DRENBA-168678 format. One record per residue (C-alpha): residue number from 1; residue in one letter; x, y, z. Coordinates in pm, 1 decimal, always signed. Layout:
<num:NUM | residuo:A | east:X | north:Y | up:Z>
...
END
This chain:
<num:1 | residuo:X | east:+2485.3 | north:+4561.1 | up:-3189.7>
<num:2 | residuo:X | east:+2209.1 | north:+4439.9 | up:-2963.7>
<num:3 | residuo:X | east:+2264.5 | north:+4417.6 | up:-2591.3>
<num:4 | residuo:X | east:+2290.9 | north:+4064.6 | up:-2450.0>
<num:5 | residuo:X | east:+1984.6 | north:+3967.6 | up:-2253.0>
<num:6 | residuo:X | east:+2023.6 | north:+3906.6 | up:-1880.8>
<num:7 | residuo:X | east:+1938.1 | north:+3573.1 | up:-1718.4>
<num:8 | residuo:X | east:+1638.4 | north:+3741.8 | up:-1559.4>
<num:9 | residuo:X | east:+1514.1 | north:+3877.5 | up:-1891.6>
<num:10 | residuo:X | east:+1547.9 | north:+3535.4 | up:-2053.7>
<num:11 | residuo:X | east:+1366.6 | north:+3375.5 | up:-1758.6>
<num:12 | residuo:X | east:+1091.5 | north:+3638.5 | up:-1785.2>
<num:13 | residuo:X | east:+1046.0 | north:+3561.7 | up:-2152.4>
<num:14 | residuo:X | east:+1031.7 | north:+3188.0 | up:-2085.0>
<num:15 | residuo:X | east:+773.0 | north:+3244.1 | up:-1812.0>
<num:16 | residuo:X | east:+557.3 | north:+3464.3 | up:-2033.2>
<num:17 | residuo:X | east:+582.2 | north:+3209.5 | up:-2313.2>
<num:18 | residuo:X | east:+473.4 | north:+2934.9 | up:-2072.3>
<num:19 | residuo:X | east:+182.5 | north:+3151.1 | up:-1955.6>
<num:20 | residuo:X | east:+77.1 | north:+3217.6 | up:-2314.3>
<num:21 | residuo:X | east:+82.3 | north:+2845.7 | up:-2388.6>
<num:22 | residuo:X | east:-116.5 | north:+2777.0 | up:-2072.5>
<num:23 | residuo:X | east:-371.7 | north:+3041.1 | up:-2161.2>
<num:24 | residuo:X | east:-416.2 | north:+2894.2 | up:-2509.9>
<num:25 | residuo:X | east:-484.1 | north:+2559.2 | up:-2348.4>
<num:26 | residuo:X | east:-734.6 | north:+2721.8 | up:-2113.7>
<num:27 | residuo:X | east:-911.0 | north:+2857.2 | up:-2423.7>
<num:28 | residuo:X | east:-920.9 | north:+2504.4 | up:-2571.1>
<num:29 | residuo:X | east:-1049.0 | north:+2374.5 | up:-2239.9>
<num:30 | residuo:X | east:-1327.4 | north:+2633.6 | up:-2255.2>
<num:31 | residuo:X | east:-1442.8 | north:+2504.7 | up:-2594.2>
<num:32 | residuo:X | east:-1460.4 | north:+2142.8 | up:-2478.2>
<num:33 | residuo:X | east:-1626.4 | north:+2229.2 | up:-2146.7>
<num:34 | residuo:X | east:-1884.4 | north:+2431.1 | up:-2339.9>
<num:35 | residuo:X | east:-1965.8 | north:+2122.0 | up:-2546.7>
<num:36 | residuo:X | east:-1994.3 | north:+1887.7 | up:-2250.5>
<num:37 | residuo:X | east:-2213.3 | north:+2143.5 | up:-2073.3>
<num:38 | residuo:X | east:-2452.4 | north:+2139.2 | up:-2371.6>
<num:39 | residuo:X | east:-2458.6 | north:+1757.7 | up:-2378.6>
<num:40 | residuo:X | east:-2527.1 | north:+1743.9 | up:-2006.1>
<num:41 | residuo:X | east:-2812.5 | north:+1989.2 | up:-2045.1>
<num:42 | residuo:X | east:-2962.4 | north:+1774.2 | up:-2322.1>
<num:43 | residuo:X | east:-2934.2 | north:+1466.7 | up:-2103.2>
<num:44 | residuo:X | east:-3082.5 | north:+1655.5 | up:-1810.8>
<num:45 | residuo:X | east:-3380.9 | north:+1755.5 | up:-2023.0>
<num:46 | residuo:X | east:-3446.9 | north:+1390.3 | up:-2104.5>
<num:47 | residuo:X | east:-3441.0 | north:+1300.6 | up:-1735.2>
<num:48 | residuo:X | east:-3674.2 | north:+1590.4 | up:-1657.9>
<num:49 | residuo:X | east:-3924.0 | north:+1462.3 | up:-1916.7>
<num:50 | residuo:X | east:-3943.4 | north:+1112.0 | up:-1768.3>
<num:51 | residuo:X | east:-4240.0 | north:+1061.3 | up:-1534.3>
<num:52 | residuo:X | east:-4241.9 | north:+863.3 | up:-1207.7>
<num:53 | residuo:X | east:-3866.3 | north:+865.7 | up:-1153.0>
<num:54 | residuo:X | east:-3795.2 | north:+766.7 | up:-786.9>
<num:55 | residuo:X | east:-3728.3 | north:+1068.7 | up:-566.6>
<num:56 | residuo:X | east:-3378.1 | north:+958.8 | up:-464.3>
<num:57 | residuo:X | east:-3267.4 | north:+940.9 | up:-829.0>
<num:58 | residuo:X | east:-3437.5 | north:+1268.7 | up:-915.7>
<num:59 | residuo:X | east:-3273.9 | north:+1444.0 | up:-620.1>
<num:60 | residuo:X | east:-2934.4 | north:+1315.5 | up:-730.5>
<num:61 | residuo:X | east:-2945.5 | north:+1460.3 | up:-1079.5>
<num:62 | residuo:X | east:-3118.3 | north:+1778.2 | up:-959.3>
<num:63 | residuo:X | east:-2815.0 | north:+1830.3 | up:-735.0>
<num:64 | residuo:X | east:-2583.5 | north:+1787.9 | up:-1034.4>
<num:65 | residuo:X | east:-2799.1 | north:+2033.6 | up:-1228.4>
<num:66 | residuo:X | east:-2744.1 | north:+2295.0 | up:-956.5>
<num:67 | residuo:X | east:-2366.4 | north:+2238.3 | up:-958.4>
<num:68 | residuo:X | east:-2354.6 | north:+2294.5 | up:-1336.0>
<num:69 | residuo:X | east:-2571.0 | north:+2604.4 | up:-1305.6>
<num:70 | residuo:X | east:-2329.5 | north:+2750.2 | up:-1048.5>
<num:71 | residuo:X | east:-2041.4 | north:+2680.8 | up:-1286.7>
<num:72 | residuo:X | east:-2220.9 | north:+2849.4 | up:-1577.1>
<num:73 | residuo:X | east:-2307.3 | north:+3151.6 | up:-1363.0>
<num:74 | residuo:X | east:-1945.2 | north:+3180.4 | up:-1254.7>
<num:75 | residuo:X | east:-1830.3 | north:+3173.7 | up:-1617.2>
<num:76 | residuo:X | east:-2083.5 | north:+3439.9 | up:-1712.1>
<num:77 | residuo:X | east:-1977.4 | north:+3660.3 | up:-1420.7>
<num:78 | residuo:X | east:-1610.8 | north:+3629.9 | up:-1517.2>
<num:79 | residuo:X | east:-1694.3 | north:+3739.5 | up:-1869.7>
<num:80 | residuo:X | east:-1919.0 | north:+4023.8 | up:-1756.0>
<num:81 | residuo:X | east:-1682.8 | north:+4156.2 | up:-1485.8>
<num:82 | residuo:X | east:-1387.7 | north:+4147.0 | up:-1720.6>
<num:83 | residuo:X | east:-1564.5 | north:+4337.4 | up:-1996.3>
<num:84 | residuo:X | east:-1706.3 | north:+4596.9 | up:-1758.1>
<num:85 | residuo:X | east:-1370.4 | north:+4653.6 | up:-1590.7>
<num:86 | residuo:X | east:-1184.0 | north:+4653.4 | up:-1922.6>
<num:87 | residuo:X | east:-1411.5 | north:+4920.2 | up:-2068.3>
<num:88 | residuo:X | east:-1387.0 | north:+5124.1 | up:-1749.1>
<num:89 | residuo:X | east:-1006.9 | north:+5112.2 | up:-1750.3>
<num:90 | residuo:X | east:-949.8 | north:+5131.3 | up:-2125.0>
<num:91 | residuo:X | east:-893.4 | north:+5506.3 | up:-2111.6>
<num:92 | residuo:X | east:-613.5 | north:+5458.7 | up:-1863.0>
<num:93 | residuo:X | east:-455.2 | north:+5191.4 | up:-2078.4>
<num:94 | residuo:X | east:-510.3 | north:+4923.4 | up:-1818.6>
<num:95 | residuo:X | east:-674.7 | north:+4672.3 | up:-2046.8>
<num:96 | residuo:X | east:-474.9 | north:+4499.9 | up:-2316.4>
<num:97 | residuo:X | east:-153.7 | north:+4694.6 | up:-2268.2>
<num:98 | residuo:X | east:+131.0 | north:+4463.0 | up:-2354.9>
<num:99 | residuo:X | east:-99.9 | north:+4170.1 | up:-2303.7>
<num:100 | residuo:X | east:-135.8 | north:+4069.1 | up:-2664.8>
<num:101 | residuo:X | east:-510.8 | north:+4039.9 | up:-2633.6>
<num:102 | residuo:X | east:-798.9 | north:+4267.3 | up:-2726.3>
<num:103 | residuo:X | east:-1059.6 | north:+4372.6 | up:-2473.5>
<num:104 | residuo:X | east:-1326.6 | north:+4176.3 | up:-2657.7>
<num:105 | residuo:X | east:-1117.8 | north:+3858.8 | up:-2655.9>
<num:106 | residuo:X | east:-1265.4 | north:+3735.7 | up:-2329.9>
<num:107 | residuo:X | east:-1569.5 | north:+3560.5 | up:-2471.3>
<num:108 | residuo:X | east:-1791.4 | north:+3283.3 | up:-2334.4>
<num:109 | residuo:X | east:-1558.3 | north:+2993.0 | up:-2417.3>
<num:110 | residuo:X | east:-1258.4 | north:+3164.3 | up:-2260.4>
<num:111 | residuo:X | east:-1461.6 | north:+3241.7 | up:-1950.3>
<num:112 | residuo:X | east:-1574.0 | north:+2877.7 | up:-1935.3>
<num:113 | residuo:X | east:-1211.1 | north:+2771.2 | up:-1952.5>
<num:114 | residuo:X | east:-1124.8 | north:+2998.2 | up:-1664.0>
<num:115 | residuo:X | east:-1422.0 | north:+2873.5 | up:-1461.0>
<num:116 | residuo:X | east:-1310.0 | north:+2513.4 | up:-1508.4>
<num:117 | residuo:X | east:-944.4 | north:+2602.4 | up:-1444.9>
<num:118 | residuo:X | east:-1032.4 | north:+2753.6 | up:-1110.4>
<num:119 | residuo:X | east:-1316.4 | north:+2516.0 | up:-1033.7>
<num:120 | residuo:X | east:-1646.3 | north:+2561.3 | up:-856.6>
<num:121 | residuo:X | east:-1530.1 | north:+2347.6 | up:-565.1>
<num:122 | residuo:X | east:-1189.8 | north:+2511.9 | up:-539.3>
<num:123 | residuo:X | east:-1051.8 | north:+2652.7 | up:-217.0>
<num:124 | residuo:X | east:-956.5 | north:+3017.5 | up:-199.7>
<num:125 | residuo:X | east:-1135.9 | north:+3317.3 | up:-343.4>
<num:126 | residuo:X | east:-1296.9 | north:+3257.6 | up:-682.3>
<num:127 | residuo:X | east:-1195.4 | north:+3499.2 | up:-951.9>
<num:128 | residuo:X | east:-1564.6 | north:+3571.3 | up:-1003.8>
<num:129 | residuo:X | east:-1575.9 | north:+3738.3 | up:-663.6>
<num:130 | residuo:X | east:-1317.4 | north:+3996.4 | up:-764.4>
<num:131 | residuo:X | east:-1437.2 | north:+4330.2 | up:-891.4>
<num:132 | residuo:X | east:-1306.8 | north:+4635.0 | up:-1068.7>
<num:133 | residuo:X | east:-934.7 | north:+4655.1 | up:-1139.7>
<num:134 | residuo:X | east:-873.7 | north:+4326.3 | up:-960.3>
<num:135 | residuo:X | east:-1104.0 | north:+4146.3 | up:-1203.9>
<num:136 | residuo:X | east:-933.2 | north:+4316.7 | up:-1497.2>
<num:137 | residuo:X | east:-589.4 | north:+4217.4 | up:-1373.0>
<num:138 | residuo:X | east:-694.9 | north:+3860.9 | up:-1308.0>
<num:139 | residuo:X | east:-857.1 | north:+3820.2 | up:-1648.2>
<num:140 | residuo:X | east:-562.5 | north:+3980.9 | up:-1825.7>
<num:141 | residuo:X | east:-321.1 | north:+3764.2 | up:-1635.1>
<num:142 | residuo:X | east:-512.4 | north:+3455.1 | up:-1734.4>
<num:143 | residuo:X | east:-576.8 | north:+3539.3 | up:-2097.0>
<num:144 | residuo:X | east:-324.3 | north:+3806.6 | up:-2186.6>
<num:145 | residuo:X | east:-0.6 | north:+3621.7 | up:-2135.8>
<num:146 | residuo:X | east:+52.4 | north:+3758.9 | up:-1789.4>
<num:147 | residuo:X | east:+210.4 | north:+4078.1 | up:-1916.3>
<num:148 | residuo:X | east:+33.9 | north:+4320.9 | up:-1687.8>
<num:149 | residuo:X | east:+254.6 | north:+4596.2 | up:-1818.0>
<num:150 | residuo:X | east:+277.0 | north:+4892.0 | up:-1584.7>
<num:151 | residuo:X | east:+526.7 | north:+5114.4 | up:-1754.9>
<num:152 | residuo:X | east:+686.8 | north:+4816.6 | up:-1928.7>
<num:153 | residuo:X | east:+887.0 | north:+4524.9 | up:-1803.9>
<num:154 | residuo:X | east:+610.2 | north:+4270.6 | up:-1774.0>
<num:155 | residuo:X | east:+603.9 | north:+4038.2 | up:-1478.4>
<num:156 | residuo:X | east:+941.6 | north:+3948.7 | up:-1336.8>
<num:157 | residuo:X | east:+820.5 | north:+3619.9 | up:-1194.6>
<num:158 | residuo:X | east:+547.9 | north:+3534.7 | up:-1443.6>
<num:159 | residuo:X | east:+301.2 | north:+3490.0 | up:-1158.8>
<num:160 | residuo:X | east:-17.8 | north:+3504.8 | up:-1363.0>
<num:161 | residuo:X | east:-186.5 | north:+3264.8 | up:-1126.0>
<num:162 | residuo:X | east:-28.6 | north:+3399.3 | up:-810.7>
<num:163 | residuo:X | east:-216.3 | north:+3342.7 | up:-488.1>
<num:164 | residuo:X | east:-580.5 | north:+3338.4 | up:-599.1>
<num:165 | residuo:X | east:-632.8 | north:+3471.7 | up:-251.3>
<num:166 | residuo:X | east:-790.7 | north:+3800.8 | up:-344.2>
<num:167 | residuo:X | east:-697.8 | north:+4140.4 | up:-487.1>
<num:168 | residuo:X | east:-374.4 | north:+4164.6 | up:-287.5>
<num:169 | residuo:X | east:-240.0 | north:+3860.5 | up:-465.4>
<num:170 | residuo:X | east:-321.2 | north:+4009.2 | up:-801.8>
<num:171 | residuo:X | east:-170.8 | north:+4341.3 | up:-696.6>
<num:172 | residuo:X | east:+161.3 | north:+4170.7 | up:-629.4>
<num:173 | residuo:X | east:+141.6 | north:+3997.1 | up:-965.7>
<num:174 | residuo:X | east:+58.3 | north:+4322.4 | up:-1140.6>
<num:175 | residuo:X | east:+288.2 | north:+4581.4 | up:-992.4>
<num:176 | residuo:X | east:+533.4 | north:+4454.9 | up:-732.7>
<num:177 | residuo:X | east:+730.6 | north:+4229.9 | up:-964.5>
<num:178 | residuo:X | east:+777.4 | north:+4461.8 | up:-1259.0>
<num:179 | residuo:X | east:+1125.3 | north:+4574.9 | up:-1350.0>
<num:180 | residuo:X | east:+1099.7 | north:+4892.0 | up:-1145.1>
<num:181 | residuo:X | east:+1125.4 | north:+4676.9 | up:-835.2>
<num:182 | residuo:X | east:+1489.1 | north:+4596.9 | up:-898.7>
<num:183 | residuo:X | east:+1627.8 | north:+4812.1 | up:-1178.1>
<num:184 | residuo:X | east:+1701.4 | north:+5113.7 | up:-961.8>
<num:185 | residuo:X | east:+1910.5 | north:+4939.2 | up:-699.1>
<num:186 | residuo:X | east:+2247.8 | north:+5107.5 | up:-666.1>
<num:187 | residuo:X | east:+2443.7 | north:+4818.8 | up:-519.1>
<num:188 | residuo:X | east:+2547.4 | north:+4578.6 | up:-795.1>
<num:189 | residuo:X | east:+2573.8 | north:+4273.7 | up:-570.9>
<num:190 | residuo:X | east:+2230.5 | north:+4333.9 | up:-416.9>
<num:191 | residuo:X | east:+2074.4 | north:+4395.1 | up:-756.4>
<num:192 | residuo:X | east:+2231.4 | north:+4076.8 | up:-893.5>
<num:193 | residuo:X | east:+2103.0 | north:+3869.8 | up:-601.7>
<num:194 | residuo:X | east:+1752.3 | north:+4007.5 | up:-646.6>
<num:195 | residuo:X | east:+1769.0 | north:+3926.0 | up:-1014.6>
<num:196 | residuo:X | east:+1884.3 | north:+3574.6 | up:-924.7>
<num:197 | residuo:X | east:+1589.0 | north:+3528.7 | up:-686.7>
<num:198 | residuo:X | east:+1339.3 | north:+3653.0 | up:-947.7>
<num:199 | residuo:X | east:+1504.0 | north:+3427.4 | up:-1205.8>
<num:200 | residuo:X | east:+1458.6 | north:+3125.7 | up:-978.3>
<num:201 | residuo:X | east:+1093.3 | north:+3217.5 | up:-930.4>
<num:202 | residuo:X | east:+1040.5 | north:+3244.8 | up:-1306.0>
<num:203 | residuo:X | east:+1207.4 | north:+2909.7 | up:-1369.9>
<num:204 | residuo:X | east:+998.3 | north:+2748.8 | up:-1096.6>
<num:205 | residuo:X | east:+683.8 | north:+2883.9 | up:-1256.5>
<num:206 | residuo:X | east:+782.2 | north:+2764.6 | up:-1604.2>
<num:207 | residuo:X | east:+799.8 | north:+2409.1 | up:-1470.1>
<num:208 | residuo:X | east:+462.9 | north:+2447.6 | up:-1299.6>
<num:209 | residuo:X | east:+299.6 | north:+2580.0 | up:-1616.7>
<num:210 | residuo:X | east:+447.5 | north:+2297.8 | up:-1823.4>
<num:211 | residuo:X | east:+299.4 | north:+2043.3 | up:-1582.3>
<num:212 | residuo:X | east:-32.3 | north:+2229.4 | up:-1586.2>
<num:213 | residuo:X | east:-43.4 | north:+2209.7 | up:-1966.1>
<num:214 | residuo:X | east:-5.0 | north:+1832.1 | up:-1943.8>
<num:215 | residuo:X | east:-291.1 | north:+1822.7 | up:-1693.5>
<num:216 | residuo:X | east:-513.4 | north:+2042.2 | up:-1911.5>
<num:217 | residuo:X | east:-444.8 | north:+1822.5 | up:-2214.4>
<num:218 | residuo:X | east:-544.3 | north:+1516.4 | up:-2012.9>
<num:219 | residuo:X | east:-862.7 | north:+1691.6 | up:-1896.8>
<num:220 | residuo:X | east:-954.3 | north:+1787.6 | up:-2253.2>
<num:221 | residuo:X | east:-896.7 | north:+1429.9 | up:-2370.9>
<num:222 | residuo:X | east:-1116.9 | north:+1291.3 | up:-2093.2>
<num:223 | residuo:X | east:-1391.2 | north:+1542.9 | up:-2167.5>
<num:224 | residuo:X | east:-1389.7 | north:+1450.3 | up:-2538.3>
<num:225 | residuo:X | east:-1429.4 | north:+1083.8 | up:-2445.2>
<num:226 | residuo:X | east:-1708.8 | north:+1169.7 | up:-2203.0>
<num:227 | residuo:X | east:-1892.6 | north:+1373.8 | up:-2466.9>
<num:228 | residuo:X | east:-1901.6 | north:+1067.4 | up:-2691.8>
<num:229 | residuo:X | east:-2047.3 | north:+859.8 | up:-2406.8>
<num:230 | residuo:X | east:-2309.7 | north:+1126.4 | up:-2336.5>
<num:231 | residuo:X | east:-2411.7 | north:+1144.1 | up:-2703.6>
<num:232 | residuo:X | east:-2460.9 | north:+767.0 | up:-2712.8>
<num:233 | residuo:X | east:-2648.8 | north:+778.0 | up:-2381.9>
<num:234 | residuo:X | east:-2889.3 | north:+1044.3 | up:-2506.2>
<num:235 | residuo:X | east:-2983.7 | north:+830.8 | up:-2805.8>
<num:236 | residuo:X | east:-3026.7 | north:+525.8 | up:-2582.5>
<num:237 | residuo:X | east:-3255.2 | north:+698.6 | up:-2330.8>
<num:238 | residuo:X | east:-3479.4 | north:+827.0 | up:-2611.0>
<num:239 | residuo:X | east:-3569.2 | north:+464.3 | up:-2681.7>
<num:240 | residuo:X | east:-3680.4 | north:+399.2 | up:-2320.7>
<num:241 | residuo:X | east:-3999.0 | north:+603.3 | up:-2335.1>
<num:242 | residuo:X | east:-4112.2 | north:+874.1 | up:-2092.3>
<num:243 | residuo:X | east:-4257.6 | north:+667.4 | up:-1805.7>
<num:244 | residuo:X | east:-4018.4 | north:+511.5 | up:-1555.0>
<num:245 | residuo:X | east:-4283.7 | north:+263.6 | up:-1436.1>
<num:246 | residuo:X | east:-4324.3 | north:+125.4 | up:-1789.7>
<num:247 | residuo:X | east:-3951.5 | north:+65.0 | up:-1836.5>
<num:248 | residuo:X | east:-3803.5 | north:-283.5 | up:-1799.0>
<num:249 | residuo:X | east:-3585.0 | north:-361.5 | up:-1496.2>
<num:250 | residuo:X | east:-3282.5 | north:-354.9 | up:-1725.1>
<num:251 | residuo:X | east:-3374.9 | north:-10.6 | up:-1857.0>
<num:252 | residuo:X | east:-3431.0 | north:+124.3 | up:-1506.6>
<num:253 | residuo:X | east:-3092.5 | north:-10.8 | up:-1398.2>
<num:254 | residuo:X | east:-2930.9 | north:+139.4 | up:-1706.3>
<num:255 | residuo:X | east:-3095.3 | north:+473.6 | up:-1635.2>
<num:256 | residuo:X | east:-2935.6 | north:+468.2 | up:-1289.7>
<num:257 | residuo:X | east:-2592.6 | north:+407.0 | up:-1444.9>
<num:258 | residuo:X | east:-2648.6 | north:+711.6 | up:-1665.6>
<num:259 | residuo:X | east:-2693.3 | north:+925.3 | up:-1355.6>
<num:260 | residuo:X | east:-2345.0 | north:+807.7 | up:-1255.3>
<num:261 | residuo:X | east:-2218.3 | north:+910.6 | up:-1599.7>
<num:262 | residuo:X | east:-2378.4 | north:+1251.3 | up:-1553.5>
<num:263 | residuo:X | east:-2197.9 | north:+1281.0 | up:-1219.7>
<num:264 | residuo:X | east:-1854.8 | north:+1193.8 | up:-1359.7>
<num:265 | residuo:X | east:-1906.1 | north:+1431.4 | up:-1653.4>
<num:266 | residuo:X | east:-2010.7 | north:+1713.3 | up:-1422.9>
<num:267 | residuo:X | east:-1697.2 | north:+1664.8 | up:-1213.7>
<num:268 | residuo:X | east:-1481.8 | north:+1702.7 | up:-1526.4>
<num:269 | residuo:X | east:-1664.4 | north:+2029.0 | up:-1587.4>
<num:270 | residuo:X | east:-1630.8 | north:+2184.9 | up:-1243.1>
<num:271 | residuo:X | east:-1322.7 | north:+2031.6 | up:-1076.3>
<num:272 | residuo:X | east:-1020.9 | north:+2264.4 | up:-1077.8>
<num:273 | residuo:X | east:-696.1 | north:+2208.8 | up:-1263.0>
<num:274 | residuo:X | east:-476.7 | north:+2119.6 | up:-965.5>
<num:275 | residuo:X | east:-154.3 | north:+2236.1 | up:-1127.7>
<num:276 | residuo:X | east:-285.0 | north:+2593.1 | up:-1142.1>
<num:277 | residuo:X | east:-408.5 | north:+2612.5 | up:-785.5>
<num:278 | residuo:X | east:-210.7 | north:+2811.5 | up:-526.7>
<num:279 | residuo:X | east:+74.0 | north:+2623.1 | up:-364.7>
<num:280 | residuo:X | east:-8.4 | north:+2798.3 | up:-39.9>
<num:281 | residuo:X | east:-367.3 | north:+2878.5 | up:+55.5>
<num:282 | residuo:X | east:-563.8 | north:+3024.2 | up:+345.1>
<num:283 | residuo:X | east:-611.7 | north:+2681.2 | up:+501.5>
<num:284 | residuo:X | east:-234.2 | north:+2640.0 | up:+517.2>
<num:285 | residuo:X | east:-203.8 | north:+2974.9 | up:+689.2>
<num:286 | residuo:X | east:-485.4 | north:+2897.0 | up:+933.9>
<num:287 | residuo:X | east:-308.5 | north:+2576.0 | up:+1035.7>
<num:288 | residuo:X | east:+13.6 | north:+2767.6 | up:+1093.0>
<num:289 | residuo:X | east:-157.2 | north:+3041.9 | up:+1292.0>
<num:290 | residuo:X | east:-343.3 | north:+2787.9 | up:+1504.9>
<num:291 | residuo:X | east:-27.5 | north:+2593.1 | up:+1588.1>
<num:292 | residuo:X | east:+164.5 | north:+2912.1 | up:+1675.1>
<num:293 | residuo:X | east:-130.3 | north:+3081.0 | up:+1850.7>
<num:294 | residuo:X | east:-106.9 | north:+3388.9 | up:+1629.0>
<num:295 | residuo:X | east:-379.9 | north:+3612.5 | up:+1491.9>
<num:296 | residuo:X | east:-392.0 | north:+3838.7 | up:+1188.2>
<num:297 | residuo:X | east:-671.3 | north:+4040.4 | up:+1033.0>
<num:298 | residuo:X | east:-806.0 | north:+3944.2 | up:+690.7>
<num:299 | residuo:X | east:-593.1 | north:+4196.2 | up:+503.8>
<num:300 | residuo:X | east:-273.2 | north:+4068.5 | up:+666.6>
<num:301 | residuo:X | east:-372.1 | north:+3708.4 | up:+598.2>
<num:302 | residuo:X | east:-425.1 | north:+3780.0 | up:+230.1>
<num:303 | residuo:X | east:-87.9 | north:+3951.8 | up:+205.8>
<num:304 | residuo:X | east:+97.4 | north:+3669.0 | up:+381.7>
<num:305 | residuo:X | east:-77.7 | north:+3406.5 | up:+168.7>
<num:306 | residuo:X | east:+12.8 | north:+3590.1 | up:-151.4>
<num:307 | residuo:X | east:+375.7 | north:+3639.5 | up:-53.0>
<num:308 | residuo:X | east:+398.4 | north:+3274.7 | up:+52.8>
<num:309 | residuo:X | east:+292.4 | north:+3173.6 | up:-298.5>
<num:310 | residuo:X | east:+546.0 | north:+3412.2 | up:-446.1>
<num:311 | residuo:X | east:+832.4 | north:+3267.2 | up:-240.6>
<num:312 | residuo:X | east:+717.0 | north:+2904.7 | up:-236.6>
<num:313 | residuo:X | east:+1010.7 | north:+2660.9 | up:-259.4>
<num:314 | residuo:X | east:+1261.4 | north:+2942.2 | up:-310.7>
<num:315 | residuo:X | east:+1566.5 | north:+2894.3 | up:-87.1>
<num:316 | residuo:X | east:+1674.0 | north:+3220.1 | up:+74.6>
<num:317 | residuo:X | east:+1899.8 | north:+3322.9 | up:+358.6>
<num:318 | residuo:X | east:+1836.9 | north:+3614.1 | up:+590.9>
<num:319 | residuo:X | east:+2012.3 | north:+3861.0 | up:+360.7>
<num:320 | residuo:X | east:+1793.2 | north:+3750.9 | up:+70.4>
<num:321 | residuo:X | east:+1480.8 | north:+3803.1 | up:+278.1>
<num:322 | residuo:X | east:+1594.9 | north:+4155.8 | up:+365.3>
<num:323 | residuo:X | east:+1650.9 | north:+4229.8 | up:-3.2>
<num:324 | residuo:X | east:+1305.1 | north:+4106.3 | up:-94.6>
<num:325 | residuo:X | east:+1156.4 | north:+4309.9 | up:+188.6>
<num:326 | residuo:X | east:+1336.4 | north:+4627.6 | up:+73.7>
<num:327 | residuo:X | east:+1226.7 | north:+4564.6 | up:-282.4>
<num:328 | residuo:X | east:+859.6 | north:+4556.3 | up:-179.3>
<num:329 | residuo:X | east:+897.7 | north:+4833.7 | up:+75.2>
<num:330 | residuo:X | east:+1052.9 | north:+5060.3 | up:-186.6>
<num:331 | residuo:X | east:+781.9 | north:+5000.5 | up:-445.6>
<num:332 | residuo:X | east:+521.1 | north:+5274.9 | up:-407.6>
<num:333 | residuo:X | east:+273.9 | north:+5114.9 | up:-647.7>
<num:334 | residuo:X | east:+284.6 | north:+4791.6 | up:-452.9>
<num:335 | residuo:X | east:+231.3 | north:+4966.6 | up:-119.6>
<num:336 | residuo:X | east:-59.3 | north:+5162.3 | up:-265.7>
<num:337 | residuo:X | east:-216.6 | north:+4844.3 | up:-401.6>
<num:338 | residuo:X | east:-214.2 | north:+4677.2 | up:-59.1>
<num:339 | residuo:X | east:-315.4 | north:+5001.3 | up:+115.0>
<num:340 | residuo:X | east:-5.9 | north:+5015.0 | up:+334.5>
<num:341 | residuo:X | east:+229.0 | north:+5293.8 | up:+420.8>
<num:342 | residuo:X | east:+601.3 | north:+5235.7 | up:+387.4>
<num:343 | residuo:X | east:+653.2 | north:+5229.5 | up:+765.2>
<num:344 | residuo:X | east:+378.4 | north:+4968.7 | up:+802.4>
<num:345 | residuo:X | east:+546.1 | north:+4714.8 | up:+576.4>
<num:346 | residuo:X | east:+763.9 | north:+4575.2 | up:+851.6>
<num:347 | residuo:X | east:+1027.5 | north:+4305.9 | up:+804.7>
<num:348 | residuo:X | east:+825.8 | north:+4087.0 | up:+1040.6>
<num:349 | residuo:X | east:+583.1 | north:+4028.3 | up:+750.0>
<num:350 | residuo:X | east:+857.7 | north:+3856.6 | up:+549.6>
<num:351 | residuo:X | east:+971.2 | north:+3668.3 | up:+859.7>
<num:352 | residuo:X | east:+617.2 | north:+3539.7 | up:+912.6>
<num:353 | residuo:X | east:+595.5 | north:+3431.8 | up:+548.4>
<num:354 | residuo:X | east:+924.3 | north:+3244.0 | up:+579.1>
<num:355 | residuo:X | east:+817.5 | north:+3078.3 | up:+904.5>
<num:356 | residuo:X | east:+477.2 | north:+2983.5 | up:+762.7>
<num:357 | residuo:X | east:+639.5 | north:+2822.2 | up:+458.8>
<num:358 | residuo:X | east:+878.8 | north:+2622.0 | up:+674.8>
<num:359 | residuo:X | east:+582.1 | north:+2494.5 | up:+872.1>
<num:360 | residuo:X | east:+408.6 | north:+2379.9 | up:+551.8>
<num:361 | residuo:X | east:+721.5 | north:+2207.5 | up:+423.6>
<num:362 | residuo:X | east:+745.0 | north:+2007.8 | up:+746.5>
<num:363 | residuo:X | east:+379.7 | north:+1905.0 | up:+750.8>
END
């Protein structure tokens, strides 16, 4: 007779399912963004071939060209960093373990989907700036269902998109929330409360992922419509000839409207999916620190930002905060990942996180 699953286990499974669905949608997004990128390049080539275009118009679409190039380079770096890190860590079982995805699965379209999901203009640290194990964890979290298995258990909170504030955020997602963080608690009441908190976090994330899927579907639909407009535009411009001075006033005006179309299409390519951005970012923390006249080094700021995302909109009393603190403090892998000794992980860190969140809720 099989053992009845706990509320936490069920919530974990729901969160991982939601992450898998989100990641599939990110893959679909990558395919459509790849197509619109190709159409934009074709349109750009037509503009480049036209002589005597006024400088202000040329500067405008040259700027858009640079934005798209940055996006493409980011996608290529994501793909390259992931594959390099995955190969490097394959012997240790770091890549693909429990993730339901092969190392080679992160191809160009998937990387494009990730680049659009995060966005060139996004705040926070771009995934493309992460290296080594952090890049592997981030890519696996995005495309492997979030199951960064470290001895089993998966992610208790399903935080595949946790923080986006740097390697510390991914470290929490990868090791601090696995089952080992709570399964060895001796006190039944404390263990149950921790499980309840992690369950609430998982349920919160499921809702966020469901909303993000709706947003991604809307983005894909808009991109498909824009691709059709670009295809029609390309055919139209071909009939204008290659000399701006020889075009009619109507054609010149129309050409200007096509620059606007190129702009709107580029924004669909590079703007982030808002539903998958961190709920608490470094700007939020800077505002809090400024108002309270506090200072932290970069490492502490990353940790606080990551924990603030983890506990965002989770109601806790002082006892709950102590339990969470002990859970992190007692997790050796977590402490190693953030390069802290057990004695350094003071309760004041959790207090600061709680205070910083309250400040954001009020603002």
